[in-house]
N, C-alpha and C positions, 0 to 999 in steps of 0.2 A: 666690840667694834664691828661694823657691818661689812658684809661682802659687797661685791659690785652690784648685786640686785637688791641691796638694802636688807636682806635677810641676815640673821645672825648665824651663819654657818661657821662654826668655830671648831677647830681641832685643838684640843687642850693637850699639849705634850708635857710629860712629866720628866723632870731632869733627875737622872740617877745620882749625879754628883751631889746634888742638894740633899738627897735622902741618905746616901750611904757614907759620904766622905766628910770627915771632920778635919778642919785645918790643923795641921801639925806644925811644930817649930821647924823652921828651915834648917836643914842640915848642911847647906852650902850657901855661899855668898850669893845674894840676889841683887841684881841691879836696882838702883833706887826706884826706877819706874817699872820694875818687873819685866823690863824689855818690851813694854807695850808700844812705845812710840818710835816712829821713824823720823818725825820732825815736829818740833814745837813751833807754834805760831799763836797769834791772837786775833780773833775777829770779835770786835766789841759791838754790843747791841746799840740801837739808837737811844737817844734820851727818852726818859719817861714822859708820857703825856701829862699835861698839867691837870690838876683836879678840876672838876669832879670826875674826870675820866678815870677808868680803872687802869692800874699799872699793867705792863706787859705780862702775859700769863706765865712766861718762863723766867721772870726776873730772878736774878741771883743764882741761877743754875749754870754749871759748866758742862761742856761736852766735848767729845773727840769724835773723829770720823775715820773710818777705814780708808786706807790709801788707794781707794778706787774712785773716790768722789773728787770732782774738780773743785779747786779753790783758786781764784784768780791770782796770777803771779807765781804760782807754785806748780811744779811738775807733778803729775799724778803717776806714782811709781809702779802700781800694779804688782807689787811684791817681787820685782825683778830689777836689778841694777841696769841691765841692758835695755830694758824698756824705758827706764828713767833717762838713760843716756841718749836714746834715739828719739825722744819726744820733747816738744816745746812746752813751756809753762802754759797753763790753762788761761784762756782769754776771758773767761767768766766763771763765776762761782755756781756750783750746782744749785738749782732752785730749792732742793730739799734743805741743803745747808743754809742757804740764804733765808729761807722761811723760818728756820729755828732761831737764827740770829735776830731777825726782825721781831720774833716773838719774845725776845728778851734774854736769850741764853748767850753765853760767851763760848766760842769755839777756841780750844787751847792746843790743838795739834792733830796730826795724822798718825794713825796706828798701823801696826804690822798686819799684813794679810799673807796667807799662803801664796806660794809662787803662782803668779797669774790668777790668784783667787780661785784656784782649781780644785783644791782638796778640802776635805772636812777634818783633817787631822790637826792642823795648827802648827806644823813644823815649817821652818823656812831656813834653808842652809845659807842664804845670802845675808839676811838681817838678824838671824838668831831666832830661836823659838821662845816666845814670851813665857814667863814662869806662871803657872797656874796657882793663884793665891789660895784656892780652896784645897788643892792637892799638889804641892810643889814637886813631887816626884812623878807627876803625870802630865800628859800633854793637855793644852788648854782647849783643843778643838779648833776647827777652822770652818770657813776660810777667814772669818772676821775675828781672828784670835786676839789681836792686840786690843780691839774695841771691847771685847768681853773682859779681858784682864784688867783694863783701865778702870772699869766699873767695879769689878770684884775686889780690886785693891784700893778702892775709895779714892782714886786719882781724879775722877770726874763723877758728876751726878748721873749722866747717861751718855750713850754713845750710839753711833750709826754704823750699820753694816749692810751688806747685800746678801740675801738668802736665795740660792739657786736650788741646791739639793740639801740644804741644812747649814748654810754658812753663818746663820744667826742662831738657829735652834741648837746645833751641836755645841758650840762654845758656851752658850748660856747654860746648858745642862751640865757640861763638864766643870764650869767655873762656879756653879751653884748660885746663879743669879736669874733674874727674869729676862726673857727674850721674847720679842714679838715679831713674827713674820706677817706682813700685811697681805691682804688678798691681792692676787695678781692683777695689775693694771689700775689699782685704786690709788696708788701713789705713782706719779709720772716717772717712767724709767728714762730720765734725762739727767745729764750732768754726771754720769758715772760710766766707767768702762764696763761694757757688757761681757758676761761670760756665756750665758745662754738666754737670749732675750725672751723666749716663750716661757721660761721658768724663773728668771730673775725677778726678785721683789725687794723693795727697801724694807729693812727691819731695824729695830732698835733695842737697846739693852738698858736696864736699870735695876737697882736693888729694891727701891721703893715702888710698890704698885701704883701709888698716886702719881709719881713722876712719870712712870711708863704711860699712864692714862693721859696726863697733861700733854706729853709729847705727841701721843696719838691724836689728840684733838687738833693739834696744829698741822700735822702731816696729812691726816685724813680729811681735814677741813670739815669737820662735823661740829655742831654746836654742843656746848656743855649741857648735859641733860641728866635727868634722874636715871640711875642705873636700872637696866632692864633685867628682870629675873628670867632665867631660862625656863622653857616649858618642859624640856626633858633633857636628861644627860644619858648618853649611851656609852657604856663601858665595852670596849672591844676586847672580849675575853681572849681570843686567839692571839692578839697582838702581845698581850702580857705573857703568853706562853713562850715568846721569843726571848724573854729576859734571861740573862745569865746569872740571875740571883733568884731566891725564892719569890714566887709571884705574890704571895700574900703580904710580903713586906711592903709592897707598893700598892696593890689594888685595894687592900683592906683600909689603907689610909684614905684613899679616894672615897670608898664606900661610906666610911664613918663620917668623913667631913661633909659629904653630900647630904647624908641623912640628917646631920646636925643642922645644916644650913637651910635645906629645902624640904626635908621629909623623905620618907622611903619611896613614896609613889613616883617621885621624879626620875629615879634611876632605873634604866633599862640595860639589858645585856644584848650583845650582838656578836656573831661570828662573821668578821669581815671577809674571810676567805670564801665562805659560802655566798655571802651577799654579792661580792664582786664577780664571782663565777656566774651568777645569775643575771646580773645587771650591767656588766661590761663585757658583752660577747666578743668584741674585737680583740680582747686580750688573748683569746684562744688561737688567733691566727698570726699573732706577732712572733716573728722568727728571731729577731735580735741577732746577736753574733755568737750566742752560746746555746740557747735553748732549742733551736731548730724546730720549733713548734711541738716539742715533746710534751706529752701530758703529765710527765712526772714533776713538772715545775708548778708550784702553787701560783695562784693568781697574784698574791703579794710579791712573790719572787719575779713574776713576769712584769709586774708594775715597776719593780726596781730596775729591771732590764730596760724598760721603755724610758724611764727617767734618765738613766745613765747614757743610753743611746742618744737621746735628744741633746743632753748636755754636751756630749762629745762632738756630735755633728755640728751643732751651732757654734761651739767654741772653735772648731776647725774652720768653719766658714768665716768667722770674724777675724781670726788671728793667724791663719795659715800663711798668708802672704808675708806678714812681718817675720814669722818664724823662718820661712824659706829665705828671706832676704838677709836677715841678721844672723841666723844660725846661733841663737843664744844657747848657753849651757842649761838645758832644761832637765828637770827631773826625768829619769828614764821611764818612770811609770806613765807620765804624761805622753811621751813619745809613743810608747807601746799602745796606749789606749786610743790615740788618734789614728794610728795605723789600723787598728782593729775595725774601725767603723767605715773604712774607705769603700769597700765593695758594695755595701748594702744601703748607702745613704739615701738614694732617691726613693726606692720603693717603700722602705720601712719608715721614712720620715712622713710620708703620706698616711700610712697606717697609724702612726703615732697621733696624728691630728684627730683621727676618728676615735681613738681610745680616749684622748683628752676630753672630747665632747661627751662621750658616754660616761666618763668618770664624773664630770661636773653634774650631769643629770642625775646620776646615781646618788651622789652625796647630797644633792638638793632634795631628792625624794626621801633619803634616810633622815635628814635633820630637819627638813621643813623650816618653819619660822622659829627662830630662837632656840635651835637645838645645838647641843654641844657633844662632840665626839671626843672621848677620853682615851688617849693612847700613850704609850711610853715615847719619849723623844728619841732615845737610842736604847739599844738592848744591852750594851756593855758598859761597865765603868770605864773611865778614861784609861787608855793604855799608857805604858811608860814611853818616854821619847825613844825613838829608834826601835821600838818593840816590833817583834815579828808580826804580831796580829794586825798592826796598822795596815799592812799591805796584803793580808791574807784574804782570799776570796770569801771565806765564810764570814769573817768580821764585816767586810764591806757589804755583803748581801743582807745580813741581819740589819745593819744600819739603814741601808737604802730601802729595804722593804717597808720600814716604818716612815722614813722621811718622804718617800715618794707619794704618800697618800695626799698630803697637802700640795706638794709640788705639781702633781698632775691635775688634781682637781681645781687648783687655783685658790684654795681656801687660805684663810689666815690660820695661824697656829700660835 
């Protein structure tokens, strides 16, 4: 699927859960819907056109949407009961949701998101953490946790989420399904609650790659066409070194599959650390709130800092007034992180824009037309609910270093 410039700049993220974790018998009682839904509803598609016209492209499919998308007559909950209590029902349905219904699919409900769609962990103390069908003793990943669980548990054919710094990519990896983050700006950012507008993108989940593709044709508004063969695939060797499992167990699968499908000549290798050091010079001057410009931080780590800084600044700008007025019971981690960005917002936000422009140019030069960059989606297998590593700086840095590549460059993944 194309980027905004019509080139196929694609970041292919590999989900560890789908490779490492096998579904086990549940050792505890699981709610019938795996805790995926916050609200059941039904939006029915229009009648089929009469022959000889073709039927709607998504006929017969069901889907769910993360509870950040507006649906007329329903309150958009944003993962927090105080938000739902203080906001009116939506006056119109999100164009993205409406387009899928017009395309023939039936919407059956809204799904759980992390508190204010802020985290990538998938836990929600207010509505409960959805059970990961692929690994019941592990978190499902967030922020679109319920949407991924609904697909993984075969409750719907596909689902919608929003990806800021991994909100679609992480839960798809943890739940062992397919997830697609669209290129930034290619699907209109309208009809859902923003987290960080310069990073937010609409994404979707499915088990069946054909369904993922059919949904993409509707949302991206591109014609059905013959699949294009990539001209080259680039394996980011240093990114695979971040994995907390033996690298060969993942990278060798990619290498063998690529050689089988396209031949050996298509696959190339790259060290992204060195490439970004040379091609994104503004990263060296980014101070963030921790690194203070120190050279000991890698370019990937700096990129993670840029992404997290942008997310926190823009989240604060969008929602600080509501937080100050309503004083909701927020996760302490959110409050701490919003306080951390306060002093450096103005100067570093401008530097972030320059870094983003350089990143887009660098990735464009690396992949050119029809290039695919292959990286792990996340470095770690899904942690256990409440696990200490979920909030550890090391775990978050490893995850953000990989997730930031698409978030800052604006690429699809």
